[in-house]
KEZA-824119 format. One line per field, with one value per residue (C-alpha): residue in one letter; x, y, z. Coordinates in steps of 0.2 Angstrom, whole numbers, always signed. Layout:
BEGIN
aa = [a ...]
X = [X ...]
Y = [Y ...]
Z = [Z ...]
END
This chain:
BEGIN
aa = [m k n a l w l l l a g c a v t p a q t r h e p g l e s a p t r t a a r q l p p g l a v d p t k l t p g p l d f a l r q p e v v t l a n g v q v y l l e d h a v p l v l l r a l m p v g n v d d r a e k l g l t a l t a t l l t e g g a g t t a p e a l d e l l e f h a a d a s s g a g d e y s t v s l s l r a v d v p t l f p v f a d l l q r p r f d d t r f e v v r g r f l e s v r r r e d r p d g v a a r a l n k a v f g p q s l l g r e p t e a t m k a v t l a d v k a a w a a n w g a k g a r l v i t g d f d r a a m l r l l e a g f g t w k g g a a p p r a w a a p v p l v r r v l i v p r k i a q a k v r i g t f g f a r n t p q e f p l r l l n t a l g t f g v g r l y r e i r d e r g l a y s a y a t v n p g p t t g l f t a g f d t r p q q v g e a l e v a t r i l t e l g t t a p v t d a e l r i a s d m a t n a f a f r f d s a a k i a m e r a t f d l v g y p v d y l a n w r a k i s a v d v a h a a e a s r q l a q g l q i i v v g p p e k m g d l s r f g p v s t i t d v e q f r]
X = [+0 +14 +23 +7 +5 +23 +21 +5 +13 +28 +17 +9 +26 +26 +40 +49 +43 +55 +57 +61 +72 +61 +72 +68 +63 +80 +80 +86 +100 +93 +91 +96 +82 +86 +82 +66 +58 +53 +65 +53 +53 +72 +75 +79 +61 +70 +76 +59 +51 +32 +22 +10 -6 -20 -35 -50 -61 -80 -91 -109 -122 -129 -147 -155 -174 -186 -186 -167 -163 -147 -147 -131 -135 -122 -128 -120 -128 -115 -128 -147 -146 -150 -144 -154 -146 -150 -136 -143 -134 -138 -126 -122 -113 -130 -137 -140 -128 -143 -150 -134 -140 -155 -149 -143 -160 -170 -160 -161 -180 -183 -180 -186 -202 -213 -217 -232 -246 -236 -234 -216 -220 -228 -213 -201 -211 -212 -193 -190 -201 -193 -175 -172 -162 -166 -153 -149 -138 -130 -111 -103 -108 -121 -133 -138 -154 -151 -162 -154 -165 -166 -168 -185 -192 -187 -205 -212 -201 -195 -211 -206 -189 -198 -210 -195 -188 -204 -217 -209 -222 -210 -219 -219 -215 -200 -194 -192 -184 -171 -168 -165 -153 -143 -143 -136 -122 -118 -117 -106 -94 -82 -80 -71 -53 -50 -66 -60 -44 -52 -64 -51 -40 -54 -58 -40 -36 -53 -58 -71 -85 -81 -93 -81 -76 -92 -102 -120 -122 -135 -143 -143 -151 -165 -168 -173 -192 -202 -208 -190 -187 -202 -197 -179 -185 -197 -184 -169 -174 -181 -177 -165 -148 -153 -143 -150 -137 -144 -133 -134 -145 -158 -165 -161 -178 -188 -178 -180 -199 -199 -188 -200 -216 -207 -197 -203 -214 -202 -200 -193 -177 -162 -144 -142 -130 -114 -101 -84 -73 -55 -43 -35 -16 -11 +2 +10 +3 +0 -17 -18 -35 -33 -39 -34 -30 -16 -11 -10 -18 -6 -14 -4 -13 -12 -20 -23 -28 -43 -53 -48 -31 -13 -8 -18 -7 +10 +2 -6 +11 +19 +6 +10 +29 +25 +12 +9 +10 +28 +36 +31 +44 +33 +29 +47 +55 +42 +36 +50 +66 +61 +46 +37 +20 +11 +8 +10 +0 -4 -19 -23 -41 -47 -60 -69 -56 -43 -43 -35 -18 -16 -2 -6 +0 -4 +9 +13 +11 +29 +34 +24 +38 +51 +38 +34 +52 +53 +36 +39 +57 +51 +38 +50 +64 +53 +53 +71 +85 +77 +65 +56 +68 +66 +65 +52 +42 +43 +36 +22 +18 +17 +6 -6 -8 -9 -21 -33 -42 -48 -58 -69 -71 -90 -103 -109 -92 -89 -106 -106 -88 -93 -109 -101 -87 -99 -109 -94 -88 -74 -72 -80 -63 -55 -55 -49 -34 -30 -17 -8 -7 -1 +13 +18 +23 +42 +53 +52 +33 +34 +47 +36 +21 +30 +34 +16 +16 +27 +18 +7 +6 -9 -3 -17 -13 -26 -19 -14 -4 +5 +14 +18 +31 +34 +29 +31 +47 +34 +25 +13 +4 -15 -26 -44 -55 -71 -68 -87 -83 -66 -65]
Y = [+0 +12 +8 +12 +28 +33 +29 +39 +55 +53 +53 +69 +78 +95 +99 +116 +130 +137 +156 +164 +179 +194 +209 +225 +218 +220 +229 +247 +253 +259 +278 +289 +295 +313 +308 +298 +313 +329 +344 +352 +336 +333 +340 +334 +335 +337 +354 +361 +375 +374 +389 +393 +383 +393 +389 +400 +394 +395 +403 +398 +412 +414 +420 +424 +421 +433 +421 +422 +405 +405 +396 +392 +390 +383 +377 +363 +357 +343 +330 +331 +328 +340 +338 +346 +347 +355 +359 +360 +367 +352 +338 +323 +335 +342 +326 +325 +313 +301 +302 +300 +295 +306 +318 +303 +295 +311 +315 +297 +296 +313 +303 +285 +289 +297 +315 +327 +317 +303 +287 +279 +265 +277 +289 +274 +269 +287 +290 +273 +276 +293 +285 +297 +295 +303 +301 +310 +309 +318 +323 +329 +348 +347 +337 +334 +330 +326 +322 +318 +317 +319 +337 +333 +328 +344 +351 +335 +331 +348 +348 +331 +339 +353 +340 +330 +345 +354 +340 +324 +310 +301 +285 +274 +257 +265 +273 +255 +249 +263 +262 +243 +246 +258 +247 +233 +244 +249 +230 +226 +240 +230 +218 +231 +233 +249 +257 +251 +260 +276 +277 +274 +287 +300 +297 +297 +315 +323 +315 +301 +313 +327 +332 +325 +309 +302 +290 +282 +266 +252 +261 +278 +273 +263 +278 +288 +288 +294 +309 +314 +313 +324 +337 +338 +341 +354 +363 +363 +358 +375 +389 +398 +393 +381 +382 +375 +369 +367 +361 +353 +355 +368 +385 +398 +408 +393 +386 +403 +401 +384 +390 +404 +392 +378 +386 +405 +402 +390 +396 +390 +381 +387 +381 +373 +382 +373 +374 +369 +364 +370 +356 +347 +346 +328 +317 +303 +286 +269 +262 +243 +236 +217 +208 +192 +199 +195 +214 +225 +242 +256 +274 +289 +305 +322 +339 +346 +364 +374 +381 +397 +399 +402 +384 +376 +379 +374 +359 +354 +354 +345 +331 +329 +328 +315 +304 +306 +290 +287 +303 +305 +301 +289 +280 +279 +273 +261 +254 +256 +255 +243 +234 +234 +239 +239 +257 +271 +287 +304 +315 +331 +339 +354 +356 +370 +372 +360 +346 +329 +323 +305 +294 +276 +259 +241 +229 +211 +211 +205 +221 +234 +239 +241 +252 +262 +266 +273 +283 +291 +295 +304 +314 +319 +324 +334 +348 +346 +338 +334 +347 +348 +353 +366 +351 +342 +358 +362 +345 +346 +363 +358 +343 +353 +367 +355 +344 +359 +360 +342 +347 +357 +346 +347 +360 +349 +349 +368 +373 +361 +366 +385 +381 +371 +383 +397 +387 +384 +402 +403 +420 +421 +423 +407 +396 +410 +413 +395 +392 +408 +404 +387 +394 +407 +394 +393 +382 +393 +392 +373 +371 +381 +371 +354 +355 +351 +335 +326 +333 +321 +307 +295 +278 +266 +248 +236 +218 +203 +209 +193 +195 +213 +213 +227 +244 +254 +263 +273 +279 +272 +257 +254 +241 +245 +229 +239 +255 +259 +260 +269 +282]
Z = [+0 +5 -12 -22 -13 -16 -35 -35 -28 -39 -54 -49 -47 -54 -67 -63 -73 -86 -86 -103 -105 -110 -117 -110 -92 -84 -68 -70 -57 -42 -42 -28 -16 -23 -40 -36 -27 -34 -30 -18 -8 -7 +10 +27 +37 +53 +47 +42 +53 +52 +52 +67 +68 +61 +70 +73 +86 +82 +94 +97 +97 +115 +116 +133 +133 +143 +158 +159 +151 +141 +125 +115 +96 +84 +66 +57 +41 +37 +42 +45 +63 +78 +96 +110 +127 +144 +157 +174 +189 +201 +204 +215 +227 +232 +239 +258 +266 +270 +252 +241 +224 +224 +210 +199 +201 +197 +181 +175 +178 +167 +152 +157 +167 +154 +150 +148 +143 +136 +148 +148 +136 +124 +125 +122 +106 +100 +101 +93 +79 +75 +77 +91 +107 +124 +138 +155 +170 +184 +187 +202 +199 +185 +176 +158 +147 +129 +114 +98 +83 +64 +58 +49 +66 +76 +75 +81 +95 +102 +112 +119 +125 +133 +142 +148 +158 +163 +165 +169 +174 +187 +184 +200 +191 +181 +198 +205 +189 +188 +207 +205 +192 +202 +217 +206 +200 +218 +223 +208 +210 +221 +207 +196 +202 +192 +199 +217 +215 +208 +222 +236 +228 +228 +246 +251 +242 +246 +262 +263 +269 +258 +244 +231 +241 +247 +237 +236 +246 +246 +261 +254 +238 +247 +257 +241 +238 +224 +234 +237 +218 +215 +228 +222 +204 +209 +220 +208 +190 +184 +172 +184 +180 +166 +149 +133 +120 +102 +88 +71 +55 +61 +55 +67 +66 +67 +82 +91 +89 +96 +110 +115 +113 +123 +136 +136 +152 +161 +179 +195 +200 +208 +210 +227 +239 +241 +255 +249 +263 +261 +256 +271 +269 +264 +272 +262 +265 +257 +256 +251 +245 +246 +229 +222 +204 +192 +189 +204 +201 +207 +208 +215 +219 +226 +223 +205 +203 +207 +192 +183 +193 +187 +191 +178 +163 +171 +179 +162 +154 +168 +167 +148 +152 +165 +157 +139 +128 +122 +128 +147 +160 +169 +153 +147 +163 +169 +153 +140 +150 +164 +157 +173 +165 +149 +151 +164 +163 +172 +172 +180 +183 +190 +204 +214 +227 +221 +208 +207 +200 +197 +191 +187 +181 +182 +186 +193 +211 +214 +204 +214 +225 +211 +200 +215 +217 +200 +200 +217 +213 +196 +205 +219 +208 +197 +210 +216 +207 +190 +184 +168 +154 +140 +127 +138 +140 +121 +116 +130 +124 +105 +109 +119 +107 +92 +100 +105 +89 +91 +105 +94 +78 +79 +84 +98 +106 +104 +111 +126 +130 +130 +140 +153 +156 +158 +170 +182 +181 +168 +159 +142 +134 +143 +127 +116 +127 +131 +118 +122 +141 +137 +126 +139 +152 +154 +165 +180 +180 +178 +192 +204 +200 +200 +219 +224 +214 +227 +242 +252 +239 +242 +236 +232 +228 +224 +223 +234 +249 +251 +234 +235 +249 +262 +255 +271 +263 +254 +268 +283 +277 +280 +274 +267 +267 +261 +251 +254 +273 +272 +284]
END
């Protein structure tokens, strides 16, 4: 049998192909790069000096209705879509301690509990029929309600948008459904190591009981009733302080008529009073959250900057010099040079009295100590023996100014940025002056700002303690078994 198979295969052998010489097909001698390129391109790209970026920031038109509601209008006729949004000056920080989660429930029910004369199920069907999408939610300091729709449906659905804000039905069945969803999210948040690390860092920097450090629990969510929701909406969700943002393919005159008809008689509401506590000075410490995971989550945090203060621009550039993909010091030393993590990053954000700076990476539990040595050394030396260099600052400034335009690549982004900055108290010319202020930062400004990044570092490590070794060299060590109960 073997011999027969061998003969069969041998009979099927392929004769090698014979190639014929074709005159004129010989390879020509390789030409030099200078001869291959047009004369205008035969240059060294490293010696080119690009001209300044020419970018004119579009501005939305701001219209104030007779009742004081500010409206931001920005037309964009590229696609036949319109986005209607409301920005409301009420957020999670306004909840009473025993009712944490109230604002989030109220905001979500505005678009899920029916509106006007339309029951929840009928509203869902109406929006689905018109391929429209309604959504709402609460942030720390403000809430949003949105309706995305086709331009042709604006006359039909604009009254629905007005009903969502002014005449929500707050259906009791939907209230139970939404609250159940929130409760399930609270129950599951301990299963997400990244979220555990972020929550612990927030509490460590701002304080567990501060407006920015506290969080809803199962008990506070269960304490919220439908009557609480209705009372909160009646007190805060009115015309006073509201901002409407209208972008997309609409006619200005027709939209103004719809606004007057839909919101001209809107009244009530007020931004809740807020008592921001002064930041408490931080003392360096290590907080370990035991979790049996393959990659330990390491987050290092301290204060960022207060909104509309001079520290913003040098801290933004320092953040880029530290944590940007490929060029930041943290990224290069932790990832590229030592291979201790797949990535390392830094972020800095503003806040009402102070913001949050975070450096972070994930690594094998056995490498936590080595990676922390590198990260804490970089942060400490930045304000002492190894300040940011001219070259690093120039790269960071170029990246910031060149990326600025991409924040405004749609009418929706442009108008919402302007409305949000107005809401939290930035000057009208903040965005127009942003690039100039970034470019004005020099090494001296950066050196002064960098000193705060090493002060009172709060080091959060989520992972298996038995594999991470002794971390007391980085500060006093405490163990958090339950982030929700962290005090």
